[in-house]
C-alpha positions as CSV (number, residue, x, y, z in Angstrom):
1,X,46.5,-17.2,-171.6
2,X,45.0,-18.4,-168.2
3,X,47.2,-20.0,-165.3
4,X,44.1,-22.2,-164.3
5,X,44.6,-25.8,-165.4
6,X,42.2,-27.6,-167.6
7,X,40.0,-29.8,-165.6
8,X,39.6,-32.4,-168.4
9,X,42.3,-34.2,-170.6
10,X,41.4,-35.9,-173.8
11,X,42.8,-39.5,-173.9
12,X,45.2,-38.9,-176.5
13,X,47.1,-36.4,-174.4
14,X,47.8,-38.8,-171.8
15,X,51.0,-41.1,-172.1
16,X,50.6,-44.8,-172.8
17,X,52.4,-45.9,-169.3
18,X,50.0,-43.3,-167.4
19,X,46.8,-44.8,-169.1
20,X,48.0,-48.3,-168.6
21,X,48.4,-47.5,-164.8
22,X,45.0,-45.8,-164.9
23,X,43.3,-49.2,-166.1
24,X,45.0,-51.1,-163.4
25,X,41.9,-49.5,-161.0
26,X,39.3,-49.8,-163.5
27,X,36.4,-52.2,-163.1
28,X,35.9,-55.0,-165.3
29,X,33.0,-53.4,-167.4
30,X,35.4,-50.6,-168.2
31,X,38.0,-52.9,-169.3
32,X,35.7,-54.9,-171.6
33,X,34.6,-51.4,-173.4
34,X,38.5,-50.4,-173.6
35,X,39.4,-53.5,-175.4
36,X,37.0,-52.6,-178.1
37,X,38.4,-49.3,-178.9
38,X,41.6,-50.7,-181.1
39,X,44.1,-53.6,-181.6
40,X,46.7,-51.7,-179.4
41,X,44.5,-51.6,-176.0
42,X,43.2,-54.9,-176.7
43,X,46.4,-56.3,-177.1
44,X,47.8,-54.5,-173.9
45,X,44.9,-55.5,-171.4
46,X,45.3,-59.0,-172.6
47,X,48.9,-59.2,-172.3
48,X,50.6,-61.2,-169.5
49,X,52.3,-58.2,-167.9
50,X,49.0,-56.4,-167.7
51,X,47.1,-59.5,-166.1
52,X,49.7,-60.2,-163.7
53,X,49.7,-56.5,-162.4
54,X,45.8,-56.2,-162.3
55,X,45.6,-59.5,-160.5
56,X,48.0,-58.0,-157.6
57,X,45.7,-55.2,-157.5
58,X,42.8,-57.3,-156.9
59,X,44.4,-60.0,-154.8
60,X,44.8,-57.5,-152.4
61,X,40.9,-57.3,-152.0
62,X,41.0,-60.7,-150.2
63,X,40.2,-64.2,-151.2
64,X,36.9,-66.1,-151.2
65,X,36.2,-69.9,-150.9
66,X,33.8,-71.2,-153.2
67,X,32.2,-74.6,-151.6
68,X,30.4,-76.9,-153.7
69,X,27.7,-79.1,-151.6
70,X,25.7,-81.8,-152.5
71,X,23.8,-85.2,-151.3
72,X,25.1,-88.5,-151.4
73,X,22.9,-90.0,-153.8
74,X,23.5,-89.4,-157.5
75,X,19.7,-89.0,-158.2
76,X,19.8,-86.0,-156.2
77,X,22.5,-84.0,-157.8
78,X,20.1,-81.4,-159.2
79,X,19.8,-80.3,-155.5
80,X,23.5,-79.2,-155.5
81,X,24.4,-75.7,-154.3
82,X,27.1,-73.3,-153.8
83,X,28.4,-71.5,-150.8
84,X,30.7,-68.6,-150.9
85,X,32.4,-67.4,-147.9
86,X,35.3,-65.0,-146.8
87,X,38.5,-66.9,-146.3
88,X,39.3,-64.3,-143.6
89,X,36.2,-63.9,-141.5
90,X,33.8,-66.7,-142.6
91,X,31.3,-64.1,-143.7
92,X,28.8,-65.7,-146.5
93,X,27.6,-63.8,-149.4
94,X,25.1,-64.5,-151.7
95,X,25.7,-66.6,-154.9
96,X,23.3,-67.5,-157.7
97,X,24.1,-69.7,-160.1
98,X,24.3,-68.3,-163.7
99,X,22.4,-71.1,-165.0
100,X,19.5,-73.5,-164.4
101,X,19.6,-76.9,-163.9
102,X,16.8,-79.4,-164.6
103,X,15.2,-82.0,-162.3
104,X,17.6,-84.6,-163.7
105,X,20.4,-82.2,-164.2
106,X,23.7,-81.8,-162.3
107,X,26.8,-79.2,-162.4
108,X,30.6,-79.5,-161.5
109,X,32.8,-76.6,-160.9
110,X,35.8,-77.4,-163.1
111,X,37.9,-74.6,-161.8
112,X,38.3,-71.3,-161.1
113,X,41.3,-69.2,-162.5
114,X,42.0,-65.3,-162.8
115,X,38.4,-64.6,-161.6
116,X,36.8,-66.9,-164.1
117,X,34.7,-70.0,-163.4
118,X,34.4,-73.1,-165.6
119,X,31.3,-75.3,-164.9
120,X,30.4,-78.7,-166.4
121,X,26.5,-78.4,-166.8
122,X,23.9,-80.9,-167.7
123,X,20.2,-80.4,-167.6
124,X,19.5,-84.1,-168.5
125,X,21.3,-87.2,-167.3
126,X,23.4,-87.5,-170.4
127,X,23.9,-84.4,-172.4
128,X,26.3,-81.7,-170.9
129,X,28.1,-78.8,-171.9
130,X,30.9,-76.3,-170.4
131,X,30.0,-72.8,-169.5
132,X,33.0,-70.3,-168.9
133,X,31.7,-67.6,-166.8
134,X,33.0,-64.5,-165.6
135,X,30.9,-63.0,-162.6
136,X,32.7,-59.3,-162.8
137,X,31.7,-58.8,-166.6
138,X,28.6,-60.8,-166.5
139,X,29.7,-62.7,-169.8
140,X,29.8,-66.5,-170.4
141,X,30.7,-68.7,-173.2
142,X,29.0,-72.3,-173.8
143,X,31.1,-74.7,-175.1
144,X,30.2,-78.3,-176.4
145,X,31.3,-81.3,-174.0
146,X,33.6,-83.4,-176.1
147,X,32.7,-86.6,-174.1
148,X,29.3,-86.6,-173.0
149,X,27.8,-89.8,-171.7
150,X,30.9,-90.9,-169.6
151,X,30.7,-88.1,-166.8
152,X,31.7,-90.6,-164.2
153,X,35.2,-91.6,-165.8
154,X,36.2,-88.3,-167.0
155,X,37.6,-85.3,-165.4
156,X,38.2,-81.7,-166.5
157,X,41.1,-79.2,-166.0
158,X,40.5,-75.4,-166.3
159,X,43.5,-72.9,-166.7
160,X,44.8,-69.8,-168.3
161,X,47.6,-70.0,-170.9
162,X,50.2,-67.1,-170.9
163,X,51.2,-67.0,-174.8
164,X,53.9,-64.0,-175.6
165,X,51.8,-60.7,-175.4
166,X,48.3,-62.3,-174.9
167,X,46.3,-64.5,-172.6
168,X,43.8,-67.4,-173.4
169,X,42.0,-70.2,-171.5
170,X,42.4,-74.0,-172.0
171,X,40.2,-76.8,-170.9
172,X,41.5,-80.1,-170.7
173,X,39.4,-83.3,-170.6
174,X,41.0,-86.6,-169.5
175,X,38.9,-89.8,-169.8
176,X,38.7,-93.2,-170.0
177,X,38.2,-94.8,-173.5
178,X,37.1,-98.1,-173.6
179,X,38.2,-100.9,-176.3
180,X,40.3,-103.8,-176.5
181,X,42.3,-102.2,-173.8
182,X,41.2,-99.4,-171.3
183,X,43.4,-96.5,-171.5
184,X,43.3,-92.9,-170.7
185,X,42.9,-90.5,-173.7
186,X,43.2,-86.6,-173.6
187,X,42.0,-83.8,-175.5
188,X,42.6,-80.1,-174.9
189,X,40.1,-76.9,-176.0
190,X,42.0,-73.7,-176.8
191,X,40.1,-70.5,-176.8
192,X,42.5,-68.9,-179.1
193,X,41.5,-71.5,-181.8
194,X,38.2,-71.8,-180.3
195,X,38.1,-75.6,-180.8
196,X,39.3,-78.9,-179.2
197,X,42.5,-79.5,-181.0
198,X,44.5,-82.3,-179.5
199,X,43.1,-85.9,-179.0
200,X,45.9,-88.5,-177.8
201,X,46.6,-91.2,-175.6
202,X,48.0,-90.4,-172.0
203,X,51.0,-92.0,-170.8
204,X,50.6,-95.6,-168.8
205,X,51.0,-94.0,-165.4
206,X,48.4,-91.4,-166.0
207,X,44.9,-92.8,-164.2
208,X,41.6,-91.2,-163.6
209,X,41.9,-87.8,-161.8
210,X,40.2,-86.8,-158.6
211,X,38.5,-83.4,-159.0
212,X,41.0,-81.5,-156.8
213,X,43.9,-80.4,-158.6
214,X,46.3,-77.3,-158.5
215,X,47.6,-75.1,-161.4
216,X,50.8,-73.2,-161.6
217,X,52.3,-71.6,-164.6
218,X,50.2,-73.3,-166.9
219,X,50.8,-76.7,-165.4
220,X,48.1,-78.8,-163.5
221,X,49.0,-81.3,-161.0
222,X,47.3,-84.1,-159.3
223,X,47.5,-86.8,-156.8
224,X,46.8,-90.4,-158.4
225,X,48.2,-93.9,-158.1
226,X,48.5,-97.0,-160.4
227,X,46.4,-100.4,-160.6
228,X,47.5,-103.5,-161.4
229,X,46.0,-107.1,-161.3
230,X,48.3,-107.6,-158.1
231,X,48.4,-104.7,-156.0
232,X,48.1,-100.9,-156.1
233,X,51.4,-98.9,-156.4
234,X,52.3,-96.1,-153.9
235,X,50.4,-92.5,-154.6
236,X,52.4,-90.2,-156.9
237,X,52.0,-86.6,-158.6
238,X,51.3,-86.3,-162.2
239,X,51.4,-83.1,-164.0
240,X,50.2,-82.0,-167.4
241,X,51.3,-78.8,-169.3
242,X,48.6,-77.1,-171.5
243,X,51.5,-75.0,-173.4
244,X,53.6,-78.4,-174.6
245,X,50.9,-81.0,-174.1
246,X,53.1,-83.1,-172.1
247,X,53.0,-85.2,-169.0
248,X,55.5,-85.9,-166.3
249,X,55.7,-87.8,-163.1
250,X,56.6,-86.8,-159.6
251,X,57.2,-89.4,-156.7
252,X,56.3,-88.4,-153.1
253,X,58.8,-88.5,-150.3
254,X,58.6,-91.9,-148.3
255,X,57.4,-89.7,-145.1
256,X,54.6,-88.3,-147.0
257,X,53.0,-91.7,-148.1
258,X,50.0,-91.5,-145.7
259,X,46.3,-92.4,-146.1
260,X,45.3,-89.0,-147.4
261,X,46.9,-86.2,-149.6
262,X,45.9,-83.1,-151.0
263,X,48.0,-80.5,-153.1
264,X,48.6,-76.8,-152.3
265,X,50.1,-74.0,-153.8
266,X,52.0,-71.6,-151.6
267,X,54.1,-68.6,-152.8
268,X,54.2,-70.2,-156.3
269,X,55.5,-73.5,-155.2
270,X,53.9,-76.9,-155.5
271,X,53.0,-78.3,-152.0
272,X,51.5,-81.7,-150.7
273,X,49.6,-82.3,-147.3
274,X,50.0,-85.9,-146.1
275,X,47.5,-86.6,-143.3
276,X,47.8,-89.4,-140.6
277,X,44.5,-89.9,-138.5
278,X,43.0,-92.1,-135.9
279,X,40.6,-92.2,-133.1
280,X,42.9,-90.0,-131.1
281,X,43.8,-87.4,-133.3
282,X,45.5,-86.5,-136.7
283,X,48.8,-85.0,-137.9
284,X,49.3,-83.4,-141.0
285,X,52.7,-82.6,-142.6
286,X,53.2,-80.0,-145.2
287,X,55.7,-80.7,-148.0
288,X,57.2,-78.2,-150.8
289,X,58.7,-79.5,-153.8
290,X,61.3,-78.0,-156.1
291,X,62.7,-78.8,-159.5
292,X,66.5,-79.0,-159.5
293,X,67.3,-79.8,-163.1
294,X,65.5,-83.0,-164.0
295,X,65.1,-83.9,-160.2
296,X,62.8,-83.0,-157.6
297,X,63.7,-82.1,-153.9
298,X,61.5,-82.1,-151.0
299,X,61.7,-79.9,-148.1
300,X,59.2,-80.4,-145.0
301,X,57.7,-77.2,-143.9
302,X,55.7,-77.7,-140.7
303,X,53.3,-80.1,-139.2
304,X,49.7,-79.5,-138.1
305,X,48.1,-81.5,-135.1
306,X,45.0,-81.3,-133.4
307,X,42.4,-83.8,-131.8
308,X,39.8,-84.0,-134.4
309,X,39.2,-87.3,-136.4
310,X,40.8,-85.9,-139.4
311,X,41.3,-82.4,-140.9
312,X,42.4,-82.2,-144.5
313,X,44.1,-78.9,-145.8
314,X,42.3,-77.9,-148.7
315,X,44.0,-74.7,-149.6
316,X,46.6,-72.1,-148.8
317,X,45.5,-68.4,-148.5
318,X,48.4,-65.9,-147.9
319,X,50.6,-68.8,-146.1
320,X,47.7,-69.8,-144.0
321,X,46.0,-73.4,-144.5
322,X,42.3,-73.9,-144.9
323,X,41.3,-77.1,-143.3
324,X,38.2,-79.1,-144.0
325,X,36.6,-81.6,-141.9
326,X,33.7,-83.7,-143.2
327,X,31.9,-86.3,-140.8
328,X,29.1,-88.4,-141.3
329,X,27.2,-90.0,-138.4
330,X,24.5,-93.1,-139.2
331,X,21.8,-93.4,-136.4
332,X,21.5,-97.1,-135.8
333,X,18.0,-97.2,-134.9
334,X,16.7,-95.5,-138.1
335,X,17.7,-97.0,-141.3
336,X,18.9,-94.5,-143.9
337,X,19.2,-91.7,-141.2
338,X,22.3,-89.7,-141.1
339,X,23.9,-86.6,-139.8
340,X,26.6,-84.7,-141.7
341,X,29.2,-82.2,-140.0
342,X,31.1,-79.8,-142.2
343,X,33.8,-77.9,-140.4
344,X,36.2,-75.2,-142.4
345,X,38.6,-73.4,-140.5
346,X,41.8,-71.5,-141.2
347,X,45.2,-72.5,-139.5
348,X,47.5,-69.3,-139.1
349,X,50.9,-70.7,-139.7
350,X,52.9,-67.6,-138.1
351,X,50.9,-67.9,-134.7
352,X,49.8,-71.7,-135.1
353,X,45.9,-70.2,-134.0
354,X,42.8,-71.5,-135.6
355,X,39.6,-69.8,-136.6
356,X,36.5,-71.2,-137.5
357,X,35.3,-70.1,-141.2
358,X,32.3,-72.5,-141.5
359,X,30.3,-75.1,-139.2
360,X,27.3,-76.6,-140.7
361,X,25.0,-79.5,-139.6
362,X,22.9,-81.5,-142.0
363,X,20.3,-84.0,-141.3
364,X,21.3,-86.0,-144.2
365,X,24.3,-87.2,-145.9
366,X,25.8,-84.3,-147.4
367,X,29.5,-84.0,-149.3
368,X,31.5,-81.1,-150.0
369,X,32.5,-82.0,-153.5
370,X,35.1,-79.3,-154.2
371,X,36.3,-76.4,-152.4
372,X,38.0,-73.5,-154.7
373,X,40.1,-70.4,-153.9
374,X,38.5,-67.0,-155.8
375,X,40.5,-63.8,-156.4
376,X,38.5,-61.5,-158.1
377,X,39.8,-60.9,-162.0
378,X,38.8,-58.9,-165.3
379,X,39.3,-61.4,-168.1
380,X,36.5,-60.9,-170.5
381,X,35.5,-64.6,-171.5
């Protein structure tokens, strides 16, 4: 008998726990192949526990920011583009969309979760589809759009659902239904059933969504306000649970009722940034909300001050705030000529220093439609 250990082991000889730890450091292509070998490994690699562990491993590789840019005029939506940049250094990376857009087409980034993109895509003006795309495994799924033709009065939400021992994604569409009385209606697509399974009216306080929203544990949050014939009500937060298909309303603190709001996620807590600004400068207050029984308690985290016209926080990365300034200057002597400056920078909350991530100037009216955090993931669409 030789004392030299073998150079190879067959997979069945390795303990299950050791194999699970090894797969935490594999690439997406390997994990997709392993899932096809047995029901055991398919359930294991799709389980919430494994996804949570591997997400922590890939999260340590850093966060990218995906910015969706486009022109003001709706007729130029086919010319939209995406910029990917490092949230730490601002370095730009090449990124090609996984689809083509026709001359009259358009696209929107519905959301990014668990390393997977959800786009809404139209190659014409009216007919559209949803594309769920994983850049790690180079896989995509194309879904029917349940409300084609009313793009301006609808919003889609994209998130992952964590059922016991498995993981699936859901897409929620909330849109304005015309009839005797206009009302908001929602419908839900679940990758487990592969169909749109629910369609029901929303509560009266649910209004048309802003494209910016945040997700925590299967619950989506966004800021909105109610309209009536006499006056507008104060802004508030609406939440929707993709697991229970229920809505909830969260009132903002009085001190946070300012002109601009954006929702953020910080250490698995929901936060709101309230911005006051004038010609001399701006002040942004970051608030955190916690559920205590059926009540919600707000606590103020810190203030962010500056001398720009306005910096709106767009995200929080590792406790630091990503700020966005979009400024449009119109040339008086030339009709229709405008300049745009878009400035994205990182505010380090520990040292209260700032670092420029992106500074671009355009000789046109350019809008930053959405900005998303991106952490690599492995989920096979």
